[in-house]
Steps between C-alpha positions, in 0.01 A plus 500: 500500500832584665770754418826305512705811432417870487706811436445834332607334174345156485242276667501119491148371562420134566156363406505125581241252379418156638778346290834648605714253310500723189547877491477772236710810563365797302641842415294804404474632148542865398246775562322383816568825682708583807463343841397157619123527543421262215483125433808325371538392139260213430391492864128445443554232234750306708283517811195376306713219357611385844864584433726626778664824394749760609460841338792740475382861469732790422427856606472610135608441142866452590578156355572390858823700516497527879804467727311263731378257234741234629332508841153486343594203283661323797162525675338331200762225490458428868123474468508250212797294620424130466208547258464240224475768231548876494423708191568869442245679283464847352411707196719772343677668794389208717638255242837677521492428874373142456820417308744722690391374843423133427826375653471731800166350607596140415256462211457176305322678212431851370223633276610829346251669267649777283809557717769765465867415520544849645370852443834659592601697186856374545386139477203526263549822299221407258235508776309832495161399641593584859768764447374736770507220756842382386645850546382531860567142619816435698594165349653260752813327362436182696154472339594615149809280477532228236205262517536177695215253518537135598162411348366547147232771521205475264473826307190604303550802275410683179768388256412779255550790741770654717456226758691257279811720541477458877455125463809486278704666776352271765570182306855615424568461873270222621310204355124541467193336349324735260146556378560770242204600284476806278257787560366388840559839664681616809444361747389169353274437802209665316537259209545198726185587695303548181625169360410317822864407550611700802347298785595160349852630441541618861354183649679273253845644567436493874431128471813426294668554162282604205534446124606841369482390136141377535399818683661713230301319231179548701573872543560545129166340421326726753628817329237472226219589741693715746393862544839586648679350202271642231511855639877493527539362149274781374710756686822361354386513137705740286329813356462341155271228643208699646234255379666205670540701821130589498398142420703362790358760740143433386552128548604562861175691567296225335652249741445713813268797432526636856875455549658845560829393338319395181288816487797728558706315241233540232451864600869572446488343152190706414680817608788412267244451223349842571165375632509714813131478591496119511838492675393736779182304567704182545759677717226633725353153541839338565588763760172453686522120493858512632408718796694790341829313509819677398548267203178635349506865607822573309395367156156660542669834563718453193197421286320812624802711410516340155134594454577861595322487836793638697305609807356151551840345424660717768240402760580131449874568497467678836303204635773263379775708660312512830458122489864434412709807589836320471463437124703761306336423167159597641630841612657546158177406326308751715754766404467426127123542518539838669758606244265406217235713666741796510534495879876496540510635860275213610708246307837592651433358852397167345816500285712580804344208686565263208865608489535464878367145483709403196794742472682298234213525251634727225158569351357619832801725563497640147128582509536673837801701380314609187204623701719684750728663239498883492279623220356156452146604585503787249643272230229243560226760482647639179516151350135433583395839356689435176354152478147641523572770243643253251229237549 
């Protein structure tokens, strides 16, 4: 393992195998935490598979918007020069990079799973999933310029979600091969793993062109027994279809009874149906099985609040904030719990933090202004007193 390039922004790490005629160049996905003390994306799998790899690691969730990216990519290109086949590979933020930087590293192929065209509000104004990051990132014009890609990247994505809007922007500028399947989640790596398609897809594309149409048909067949797909379809059901939502969520748990995603998905549907006791039991189990992951702490906290257990909901919200302090929505959620409990002074610091992280969010700003308004506390107390008297 050798660092080909290292700066305060980015590290390029080479992990060669016995066969150095083919290389996979990977880029990290979102949410891995700051710093470089971690394996690269797909590192263990590629090493076990005997595939030579170069892993590009950014210092954080910055979509690789670093002024020295050209130097880092030049180090990659120099290391793989003369190879029979070079493939870039990434998921979500890493898929953005796999397409954007394919030419720079001399790639012959690119596997981009659930990529973004951009998260810059000026270029993708519909994208709100990473608003706080987009507001702080200093987008580099030479990176965010119009797409140019000499190869046809293979893009796997959820054609029923926001990802299809990114793919539409990508394919308006470059040619690509698409595997678009509805309700397979973001990122689609979870679905591909569950369907047993991820490893064959990586190894197949590394070997040469693949049949995107055949793979799309296979993915569509796999949806019927996919926990990722069933839970997302349940979540996307409109309010007037509660029975279908519950049936889909129950089917996911039948397929994988100990899968945290399935348990959490069913728990959320039970909360919507008003069965708080059953929902909380499932949330507790999902949270424990996941190792108290952020994806399970937040919905568990919401379910506790819905059941009226505000103290327990706050404890989990605090744990979530401590685990992921850069997420404005978690600070806002913590504030709303404290406001519901009548603890406005404790809620205001959390609101201030949410606004600081996402200053353009009108709801955050409005809520903070309402709580800080002169006379606001007295008015709220009067409202609660009148509500009790009239109940």
